[in-house]
N, C-alpha and C positions, 0 to 999 in steps of 0.2 A: 541559484535555485536548483539547478539540475543535480547538484550534489545532494541536496536535501531530499529531492524526489527519489534519487537513487537509494538513499538510506531507508526511506519509507518502503520502497519496493523490496529491498533486501530483507528487511524485518518481516514484511508480509510473506515473502516466499519462505523464509526460515520459520515462520509462525512463532516469532519471538516477541512476546508482548512487551517486555522491558525495553528492548531496542526500538520497538515501534513507538512507544511513549517518548523515548528520547528523541527519535527522529521527528515526530510530530511537533515537538517543542522547539525545534531549530528555528531561530528567528527569521530565517529566509522565507519560511512558509506563512508567516504572519497569522498563525492560528492562535486563538486564545481559549482559555478554560479547558485545557486538555486534562481530563480527570483520570487518575489512576484507576478508579473503580470501573471505568468504561473501557479499559484495555481490551477485554475480550470482544466487546461490541465493535470497537474500531477494527480490530483484526478480522472479525467475521465479515464486516461490510466491505472492507478493502479487498479481502480474499475473494468475495463474491464478485466484486467489480472486476478484479483481475481475471477471474475465470470467464466472465462474460466477454471480455476482450479477446480471449484466445479462440482461435479457429484451428481445430485439429484435423489434419488430413491423414491419409494413410502413410505418407512419406515424410512429412515435415509439419512444423507448427508455424503459423504466421501470427504475429502479434498485431492485431488490428487496433487502430485508434478508436477511442470511444467517441461516438457522435454526440454532440450537445443536444 
């Protein structure tokens, strides 16, 4: 599953909707009904979630885990 998550993260960072759709459809994620028409929405939401996780300091960036 970590490979699939890495693919989603890479596509999100690259802002690549086609790659994101492919990654979201990987069977390891067990997601259903991934619609091509929602690609920009998926990208927007995942990008926002990623930005919320990032804590930027003056010297470095720390990737913080998302709290449930």
